[in-house]
C-alpha positions as a Markdown table, in Angstrom:
| # | Residue | x | y | z |
|---|---|---|---|---|
| 1 | Unk | 0.0 | 0.0 | 0.0 |
| 2 | Unk | 2.8 | 2.4 | 0.9 |
| 3 | Unk | 4.4 | 1.8 | -2.5 |
| 4 | Unk | 1.1 | 2.2 | -4.4 |
| 5 | Unk | 0.5 | 5.6 | -2.6 |
| 6 | Unk | 4.0 | 6.7 | -3.5 |
| 7 | Unk | 3.5 | 6.0 | -7.2 |
| 8 | Unk | 0.2 | 7.8 | -7.2 |
| 9 | Unk | 1.6 | 10.7 | -5.3 |
| 10 | Unk | 4.5 | 11.0 | -7.8 |
| 11 | Unk | 2.0 | 11.1 | -10.7 |
| 12 | Unk | -0.2 | 13.7 | -9.0 |
| 13 | Unk | 2.8 | 15.9 | -8.2 |
| 14 | Unk | 4.0 | 15.8 | -11.8 |
| 15 | Unk | 0.5 | 16.7 | -13.0 |
| 16 | Unk | 0.3 | 19.6 | -10.5 |
| 17 | Unk | 3.5 | 21.2 | -11.6 |
| 18 | Unk | 2.8 | 20.8 | -15.3 |
| 19 | Unk | 6.1 | 19.4 | -16.2 |
| 20 | Unk | 7.0 | 18.7 | -19.9 |
| 21 | Unk | 6.3 | 15.3 | -21.4 |
| 22 | Unk | 9.9 | 14.4 | -21.5 |
| 23 | Unk | 10.5 | 15.4 | -17.9 |
| 24 | Unk | 7.3 | 13.6 | -16.7 |
| 25 | Unk | 8.4 | 10.2 | -17.8 |
| 26 | Unk | 9.6 | 8.3 | -14.7 |
| 27 | Unk | 11.2 | 4.9 | -14.2 |
| 28 | Unk | 9.7 | 3.4 | -11.0 |
| 29 | Unk | 11.8 | 0.3 | -10.9 |
| 30 | Unk | 14.3 | -1.7 | -13.0 |
| 31 | Unk | 15.4 | -5.1 | -11.5 |
| 32 | Unk | 17.1 | -8.2 | -12.8 |
| 33 | Unk | 18.6 | -11.3 | -11.1 |
| 34 | Unk | 20.0 | -14.6 | -12.1 |
| 35 | Unk | 17.8 | -17.5 | -10.9 |
| 36 | Unk | 19.6 | -19.4 | -8.2 |
| 37 | Unk | 22.1 | -16.7 | -7.6 |
| 38 | Unk | 22.5 | -14.2 | -4.8 |
| 39 | Unk | 22.9 | -10.4 | -5.5 |
| 40 | Unk | 20.7 | -8.8 | -8.2 |
| 41 | Unk | 22.4 | -7.9 | -11.5 |
| 42 | Unk | 20.3 | -4.7 | -11.5 |
| 43 | Unk | 18.1 | -3.0 | -9.0 |
| 44 | Unk | 17.0 | 0.6 | -9.2 |
| 45 | Unk | 14.0 | 2.5 | -7.7 |
| 46 | Unk | 11.0 | 1.5 | -5.7 |
| 47 | Unk | 10.5 | -2.2 | -6.5 |
| 48 | Unk | 8.0 | -2.9 | -3.7 |
| 49 | Unk | 5.0 | -0.7 | -4.7 |
| 50 | Unk | 2.1 | -2.5 | -6.3 |
| 51 | Unk | 0.2 | -1.5 | -9.4 |
| 52 | Unk | -2.1 | -3.4 | -11.8 |
| 53 | Unk | -0.4 | -6.1 | -13.8 |
| 54 | Unk | -2.3 | -5.2 | -16.9 |
| 55 | Unk | -1.3 | -7.4 | -19.9 |
| 56 | Unk | 1.6 | -9.0 | -18.0 |
| 57 | Unk | -1.1 | -11.0 | -16.4 |
| 58 | Unk | -1.4 | -12.9 | -19.7 |
| 59 | Unk | 1.6 | -15.0 | -18.5 |
| 60 | Unk | -0.3 | -16.5 | -15.5 |
| 61 | Unk | -3.5 | -16.7 | -17.6 |
| 62 | Unk | -1.6 | -18.7 | -20.2 |
| 63 | Unk | -0.2 | -21.1 | -17.5 |
| 64 | Unk | -3.8 | -21.5 | -16.2 |
| 65 | Unk | -5.2 | -22.2 | -19.6 |
| 66 | Unk | -2.6 | -24.7 | -20.7 |
| 67 | Unk | -2.7 | -26.5 | -17.3 |
| 68 | Unk | -6.5 | -26.7 | -17.3 |
| 69 | Unk | -6.5 | -28.1 | -20.9 |
| 70 | Unk | -8.4 | -25.0 | -22.2 |
| 71 | Unk | -5.4 | -24.2 | -24.4 |
| 72 | Unk | -3.8 | -27.2 | -26.1 |
| 73 | Unk | -0.9 | -25.8 | -28.2 |
| 74 | Unk | 0.4 | -22.5 | -29.4 |
| 75 | Unk | -2.0 | -22.7 | -32.3 |
| 76 | Unk | -5.1 | -24.2 | -30.6 |
| 77 | Unk | -7.8 | -23.4 | -29.9 |
| 78 | Unk | -8.6 | -20.7 | -32.5 |
| 79 | Unk | -11.6 | -18.7 | -31.3 |
| 80 | Unk | -13.6 | -16.4 | -33.5 |
| 81 | Unk | -14.1 | -12.7 | -32.7 |
| 82 | Unk | -17.6 | -11.8 | -31.8 |
| 83 | Unk | -19.5 | -8.5 | -31.6 |
| 84 | Unk | -19.4 | -7.2 | -28.0 |
| 85 | Unk | -15.8 | -8.3 | -27.4 |
| 86 | Unk | -13.2 | -5.6 | -26.6 |
| 87 | Unk | -12.0 | -4.4 | -30.0 |
| 88 | Unk | -10.3 | -1.0 | -29.7 |
| 89 | Unk | -7.3 | -2.4 | -31.5 |
| 90 | Unk | -8.0 | -3.5 | -35.1 |
| 91 | Unk | -5.9 | -6.7 | -34.8 |
| 92 | Unk | -8.3 | -7.9 | -32.2 |
| 93 | Unk | -11.3 | -8.0 | -34.6 |
| 94 | Unk | -10.4 | -11.4 | -36.0 |
| 95 | Unk | -10.0 | -15.0 | -34.9 |
| 96 | Unk | -7.1 | -15.6 | -32.4 |
| 97 | Unk | -4.9 | -18.5 | -31.4 |
| 98 | Unk | -2.8 | -18.6 | -28.2 |
| 99 | Unk | 0.2 | -17.3 | -30.2 |
| 100 | Unk | -1.7 | -14.4 | -31.8 |
| 101 | Unk | -3.4 | -13.7 | -28.5 |
| 102 | Unk | -0.1 | -13.1 | -26.9 |
| 103 | Unk | 1.5 | -11.3 | -29.9 |
| 104 | Unk | -1.4 | -8.9 | -30.3 |
| 105 | Unk | -2.2 | -8.7 | -26.5 |
| 106 | Unk | -5.9 | -9.5 | -27.1 |
| 107 | Unk | -8.0 | -8.6 | -24.0 |
| 108 | Unk | -11.1 | -10.6 | -25.1 |
| 109 | Unk | -9.1 | -13.9 | -25.5 |
| 110 | Unk | -7.8 | -13.6 | -21.9 |
| 111 | Unk | -11.4 | -13.1 | -20.8 |
| 112 | Unk | -12.6 | -16.1 | -22.7 |
| 113 | Unk | -10.0 | -18.2 | -20.9 |
| 114 | Unk | -10.9 | -17.0 | -17.5 |
| 115 | Unk | -14.7 | -17.4 | -18.2 |
| 116 | Unk | -14.0 | -21.1 | -19.1 |
| 117 | Unk | -12.0 | -21.5 | -15.9 |
| 118 | Unk | -14.8 | -20.1 | -13.7 |
| 119 | Unk | -14.2 | -18.1 | -10.6 |
| 120 | Unk | -13.4 | -21.1 | -8.3 |
| 121 | Unk | -10.5 | -22.4 | -10.5 |
| 122 | Unk | -9.4 | -18.9 | -11.3 |
| 123 | Unk | -9.1 | -18.0 | -7.7 |
| 124 | Unk | -7.3 | -21.3 | -6.9 |
| 125 | Unk | -4.7 | -20.6 | -9.5 |
| 126 | Unk | -4.1 | -17.0 | -8.4 |
| 127 | Unk | -3.8 | -18.2 | -4.8 |
| 128 | Unk | -1.5 | -21.0 | -5.8 |
| 129 | Unk | 0.7 | -18.7 | -7.7 |
| 130 | Unk | 0.9 | -16.3 | -4.7 |
| 131 | Unk | 0.3 | -13.6 | -7.2 |
| 132 | Unk | 0.6 | -10.0 | -5.8 |
| 133 | Unk | -2.2 | -9.1 | -3.5 |
| 134 | Unk | -4.4 | -12.0 | -4.9 |
| 135 | Unk | -7.4 | -9.7 | -4.9 |
| 136 | Unk | -9.6 | -10.7 | -7.9 |
| 137 | Unk | -12.8 | -9.0 | -6.7 |
| 138 | Unk | -12.7 | -6.6 | -9.6 |
| 139 | Unk | -14.1 | -3.1 | -9.8 |
| 140 | Unk | -16.1 | -2.1 | -6.7 |
| 141 | Unk | -19.7 | -3.0 | -7.0 |
| 142 | Unk | -19.5 | -4.5 | -10.5 |
| 143 | Unk | -18.8 | -8.2 | -9.8 |
| 144 | Unk | -16.4 | -8.4 | -12.7 |
| 145 | Unk | -13.3 | -9.9 | -11.1 |
| 146 | Unk | -13.3 | -12.9 | -13.4 |
| 147 | Unk | -12.8 | -10.8 | -16.5 |
| 148 | Unk | -11.4 | -7.4 | -15.3 |
| 149 | Unk | -9.6 | -7.8 | -12.0 |
| 150 | Unk | -6.1 | -7.5 | -13.7 |
| 151 | Unk | -7.1 | -4.4 | -15.8 |
| 152 | Unk | -6.4 | -1.4 | -13.6 |
| 153 | Unk | -8.6 | -2.9 | -10.9 |
| 154 | Unk | -8.3 | -4.9 | -7.7 |
| 155 | Unk | -5.4 | -7.2 | -8.6 |
| 156 | Unk | -2.1 | -5.5 | -7.8 |
| 157 | Unk | 1.5 | -6.7 | -8.0 |
| 158 | Unk | 4.9 | -5.2 | -7.3 |
| 159 | Unk | 8.1 | -5.5 | -9.5 |
| 160 | Unk | 9.6 | -7.7 | -6.8 |
| 161 | Unk | 6.6 | -9.9 | -6.8 |
| 162 | Unk | 6.7 | -10.2 | -10.6 |
| 163 | Unk | 10.3 | -11.3 | -10.3 |
| 164 | Unk | 9.4 | -13.9 | -7.6 |
| 165 | Unk | 6.6 | -15.3 | -9.7 |
| 166 | Unk | 8.7 | -15.6 | -12.8 |
| 167 | Unk | 11.5 | -17.3 | -10.9 |
| 168 | Unk | 9.1 | -19.9 | -9.4 |
| 169 | Unk | 7.8 | -20.6 | -12.9 |
| 170 | Unk | 11.2 | -21.2 | -14.3 |
| 171 | Unk | 12.2 | -23.4 | -11.4 |
| 172 | Unk | 9.0 | -25.5 | -11.8 |
| 173 | Unk | 7.6 | -24.4 | -8.4 |
| 174 | Unk | 4.2 | -23.3 | -9.6 |
| 175 | Unk | 1.2 | -25.7 | -9.3 |
| 176 | Unk | 1.0 | -26.3 | -13.1 |
| 177 | Unk | 2.4 | -28.9 | -15.4 |
| 178 | Unk | 5.8 | -28.6 | -17.1 |
| 179 | Unk | 3.9 | -28.6 | -20.4 |
| 180 | Unk | 2.0 | -25.5 | -19.3 |
| 181 | Unk | 5.3 | -23.7 | -18.6 |
| 182 | Unk | 6.8 | -24.9 | -21.9 |
| 183 | Unk | 3.8 | -23.8 | -24.0 |
| 184 | Unk | 3.7 | -20.5 | -22.3 |
| 185 | Unk | 7.4 | -19.9 | -23.0 |
| 186 | Unk | 6.8 | -20.7 | -26.7 |
| 187 | Unk | 4.1 | -18.0 | -27.1 |
| 188 | Unk | 6.0 | -15.3 | -25.2 |
| 189 | Unk | 9.5 | -15.9 | -26.8 |
| 190 | Unk | 10.5 | -12.5 | -28.2 |
| 191 | Unk | 13.9 | -12.7 | -29.8 |
| 192 | Unk | 17.4 | -14.0 | -29.7 |
| 193 | Unk | 20.0 | -11.3 | -29.0 |
| 194 | Unk | 23.1 | -11.1 | -31.1 |
| 195 | Unk | 25.2 | -12.4 | -28.2 |
| 196 | Unk | 23.0 | -15.5 | -27.8 |
| 197 | Unk | 20.6 | -14.6 | -25.1 |
| 198 | Unk | 17.1 | -15.9 | -25.8 |
| 199 | Unk | 14.5 | -13.4 | -24.5 |
| 200 | Unk | 11.0 | -14.2 | -23.3 |
| 201 | Unk | 8.6 | -11.5 | -22.0 |
| 202 | Unk | 5.4 | -9.6 | -22.0 |
| 203 | Unk | 4.6 | -5.9 | -22.1 |
| 204 | Unk | 1.7 | -4.3 | -20.1 |
| 205 | Unk | 0.2 | -0.9 | -20.3 |
| 206 | Unk | -2.6 | 0.7 | -18.3 |
| 207 | Unk | -4.1 | 3.6 | -16.3 |
| 208 | Unk | -2.9 | 3.9 | -12.7 |
| 209 | Unk | -5.2 | 4.1 | -9.7 |
| 210 | Unk | -5.0 | 7.1 | -7.3 |
| 211 | Unk | -4.9 | 6.9 | -3.5 |
| 212 | Unk | -8.7 | 7.1 | -3.6 |
| 213 | Unk | -9.0 | 4.1 | -5.9 |
| 214 | Unk | -10.1 | 6.1 | -8.9 |
| 215 | Unk | -8.3 | 6.1 | -12.2 |
| 216 | Unk | -5.8 | 8.8 | -13.0 |
| 217 | Unk | -7.1 | 9.1 | -16.5 |
| 218 | Unk | -4.4 | 11.5 | -17.8 |
| 219 | Unk | -1.6 | 9.2 | -16.6 |
| 220 | Unk | -0.2 | 5.8 | -17.8 |
| 221 | Unk | 2.0 | 3.1 | -16.6 |
| 222 | Unk | 4.0 | 0.5 | -18.5 |
| 223 | Unk | 5.5 | -2.9 | -17.6 |
| 224 | Unk | 8.0 | -5.3 | -19.2 |
| 225 | Unk | 8.5 | -8.6 | -17.4 |
| 226 | Unk | 10.3 | -11.7 | -18.6 |
| 227 | Unk | 13.5 | -13.6 | -18.6 |
| 228 | Unk | 16.5 | -14.5 | -20.8 |
| 229 | Unk | 18.3 | -17.8 | -21.2 |
| 230 | Unk | 21.8 | -18.7 | -22.3 |
| 231 | Unk | 24.2 | -21.6 | -21.6 |
| 232 | Unk | 22.0 | -22.9 | -18.8 |
| 233 | Unk | 21.6 | -19.6 | -17.1 |
| 234 | Unk | 18.2 | -17.9 | -16.6 |
| 235 | Unk | 17.9 | -14.2 | -15.7 |
| 236 | Unk | 14.5 | -12.7 | -14.8 |
| 237 | Unk | 13.9 | -9.0 | -15.2 |
| 238 | Unk | 11.2 | -6.4 | -14.7 |
| 239 | Unk | 10.8 | -2.7 | -15.5 |
| 240 | Unk | 7.9 | -0.4 | -14.5 |
| 241 | Unk | 7.5 | 3.1 | -15.8 |
| 242 | Unk | 4.9 | 5.8 | -15.4 |
| 243 | Unk | 3.9 | 8.9 | -17.4 |
| 244 | Unk | 1.8 | 11.9 | -16.4 |
| 245 | Unk | 0.4 | 12.1 | -19.9 |
| 246 | Unk | -0.8 | 9.6 | -22.5 |
| 247 | Unk | 2.2 | 8.9 | -24.8 |
| 248 | Unk | 1.8 | 8.0 | -28.4 |
| 249 | Unk | 3.9 | 4.9 | -27.9 |
| 250 | Unk | 2.5 | 2.2 | -25.7 |
| 251 | Unk | 4.2 | 2.5 | -22.2 |
| 252 | Unk | 5.0 | -1.2 | -22.1 |
| 253 | Unk | 7.2 | -0.8 | -25.2 |
| 254 | Unk | 9.0 | 2.1 | -23.6 |
| 255 | Unk | 9.6 | 0.0 | -20.6 |
| 256 | Unk | 10.9 | -2.9 | -22.7 |
| 257 | Unk | 13.2 | -0.8 | -24.8 |
| 258 | Unk | 14.7 | 1.1 | -21.8 |
| 259 | Unk | 15.3 | -2.2 | -19.9 |
| 260 | Unk | 17.0 | -3.8 | -22.9 |
| 261 | Unk | 19.3 | -0.8 | -23.2 |
| 262 | Unk | 20.3 | -1.2 | -19.6 |
| 263 | Unk | 20.7 | -5.0 | -19.7 |
| 264 | Unk | 22.1 | -5.6 | -23.2 |
| 265 | Unk | 23.7 | -2.3 | -24.0 |
| 266 | Unk | 27.3 | -1.3 | -23.5 |
| 267 | Unk | 28.4 | -2.1 | -20.0 |
| 268 | Unk | 25.1 | -3.9 | -19.2 |
| 269 | Unk | 25.2 | -7.1 | -17.2 |
| 270 | Unk | 24.0 | -9.2 | -20.2 |
| 271 | Unk | 26.1 | -7.5 | -22.8 |
């Protein structure tokens, strides 16, 4: 709670002073550590404050879906788009597979998975994953936790908790099958870096909540969470950024590119 209030207060202060767009961008946390090692490779900022996971929650939803047999491969099932589904991005207005769901970050496909799980199984997975504050009640008074709790709503997680979740997944310590982990890795693999690191990860972007629980509609936050593998080593990483305006580029992409510059750039720990 302390960290969430700090993030909200930072955004409010930036808005009040009317700083320029460039000055208003703020890195809340950048953190990376090698699984099974001691000291972090990178740790900067407030990594304990919680915010909504936004689309980074597609990683746990994927694990749930594959473990429960709702998803069966990177290409199956293919579900058609239907009127009434979330469609504010053109790429969402067509049939989706698990791979395209993750690539296009399709909200309605996530919701179709959780609806098929049902609240009881969904809650059991979130609890078993020890994911953030584990609050899937959703928006107050709307009874929409099964489909909206991770979208700037009740479910909140810190960068440190994102890291712990990813490490448990890589180490096989989550209550899901190895096949669920393997299939999830397949659909979130991003690239192989020139120096041989294979990168897996997911962006997330959203509108933060203020101390009163209301959306700060002129502000945005962005996540990038994931890991890299090379020569038997696994390094998990997370970056969280905020803006006091609505940038043209998705905040999650800004988080990803900034984190990659720190990790893989000149002098970076994975260079």
